[in-house]
N, C-alpha and C positions, 0 to 999 in steps of 0.2 A: 342358023339362028338369025332372025331379023335384027336390025339395029334397034336399040332401045335407049331411052332417056330416063335417068333417075329423077323422080319427082317427089317422093315422100319416104320418110323413114319413121317407123314406129318401133321403139325399143321398150321391151318389158324386162325388168330385172327384179329378182327376189333375193334378198339377203336374209339369212336366219341367224339369230343371236341367242345363245344360251345365257340366261341371266343368273346372277348370284342367288336370287330367291327361289330358284328351281323352275321358274316359268321361262317361256321362250317368246321372242319377238320375231315376227315375220314381217319384213318391210318390202312391199311390192311397189315398184316405181314404173310409171308409164310416161314416156316422152315421145311426142310427135313433132317432127320438124319437116320443113319443105326445103327442097333444093334451090328454090328461087324465092325472091320476095313474094309475099302473099298478102293480099288485101282482105282483111276481115271487116265486118260491119263496124267493129270498134277501132279499126286503124290498121296500119301496115305492120306486118311482122317481116323482118329481114330474113333472107336465106339463112337457114341453120338456127335461127332463133326459135325456141320452142313455142308451138301453138298450145300444147299441153305439156305440163311437167307437174305431175301429181303423184302422191304416194298414199297408200293405204297400209297402215301398220296394225296388225292384230297381235295381241298377247294371248298365248295359249298355254295350257298345262300339258303334261306328258300323256294325257288321254285325249288330246286334240280338241279340248273344249275351249271355246273363245271366251276369254276373261275380260278383254278390253279391245276397243277398236278406235283408231284415230286417223284422220285424214289431213293431209297437207297439200293444198293446191297452190303451187308456186307460180305457175303460169297457166292461164285459161283464156279461152276466146272472149268470155264475157265477164271481166273483172267486176266484183261486187255482186254478181248474180250466181255464177257457177259454184262458188265456195259456200253459198248459203245452205247447201244440202249436207255439208260435212257432219253436223251433229247427228243426222239420221243414221249414219253408219254404226252408231251404238246399237242399232237393231241386230247387229251380228252377234252381240254378246249373248251367251247362252247356247249358241249353236255349236255343233260338233263338226269338225272338218271332214270326218269320215262317215257321217250319217245324214245323207241327203242335203249336204251343205249348199251345193250349187243351186239346187231347186229352191230351197228355203230362202237363200240370199236373193235369188231372182224374184221370188214372191214378195219379199219385204222391200227390195230396193230396185226392182226392174222398172223400166219406162220412166214415167214422170215421178215415181217414188224415189228416184235416186239419180246418180250421174252414170251415163252409159260407160264411161271410161273407168270409173272406180269400181263399178259392178263387174266389169270385165276383169279387173285386177283380182277381185275376190275369187273369181273362178279358178285362178291358178294356185291358190293357197293350199288346197288339200295335197296335191302331189308334191309341192315344194316342202311342205311339212314332213311328209313321209321321207323324202330325200334327206332333209336336215336331221331327222331322228335316226336314220340308218347309221349304225356304228357308234351312235352317241347315246340314244335312249334304248334302242333295241339292237340286237345283233342283225347284221345283214345277211348272214349265212351260218349254217351249222359248221362246227369244227369237227375234224375227223375224230372218231372214237367217242363223240358226245352226241347224245340224242336229246333234242329239245322237247320239252313238255308242252310248250306253247307254240301254236302255229305261227310262223313268221308273217308279219303284217302285210308283206308285199304279195303273198300268194293269193290267187284268184282275184287280182285287181287289174290284170291285163292279159292279153292273149298269150304272151310268151310264158307267163307264170301261172297258167291255169293248172290246177292240181291233177288233171288227167293228161297233161302234156309232157313231151319229152324233156323239156328243160327241168321241170320239177322232178321227173324220174331220175335225171342225172345229178342234179345239184341239191335236191331236197328229198331224197328217197323216202324218208320217214313219212312225208306228207303226200306222197304220190298215190293217186286213186285211179284205177283202171275204169 
């Protein structure tokens, strides 16, 4: 392997919170840092100091419907300008994370209609919600001796869990289709 030099880190983290009122908050955070001092049009950012540190929090119900959306831009390259788009992320309200969410979010907030970084964060929310709900809102697997009447949400959402595949035949035989 050739020698290489670290220049940039982008971190994306999503935390899910079950609320007392039965709703859920998904807080997605994006942080960009440089390994060296970096000159922006707005001034110098020191090595390790965030260029971007922003979050998108959506509140959803257990059917994956977006009930609220909030943005917090703690560090941006153009202070006073980047954050002006924050109220527009309310356009996510009414969408369902499992029903064309990425496409509809991009239509509403892609390009100059939104912030590239916040809209990228929106794209990770559907799978993060499914992971958060597993074992909390719905069972993540069938238990021996019990046949579920409702198809598990994760089936037919990825290659490994396609209903005509060997993993479903082994772990979800009730839902296996040849």
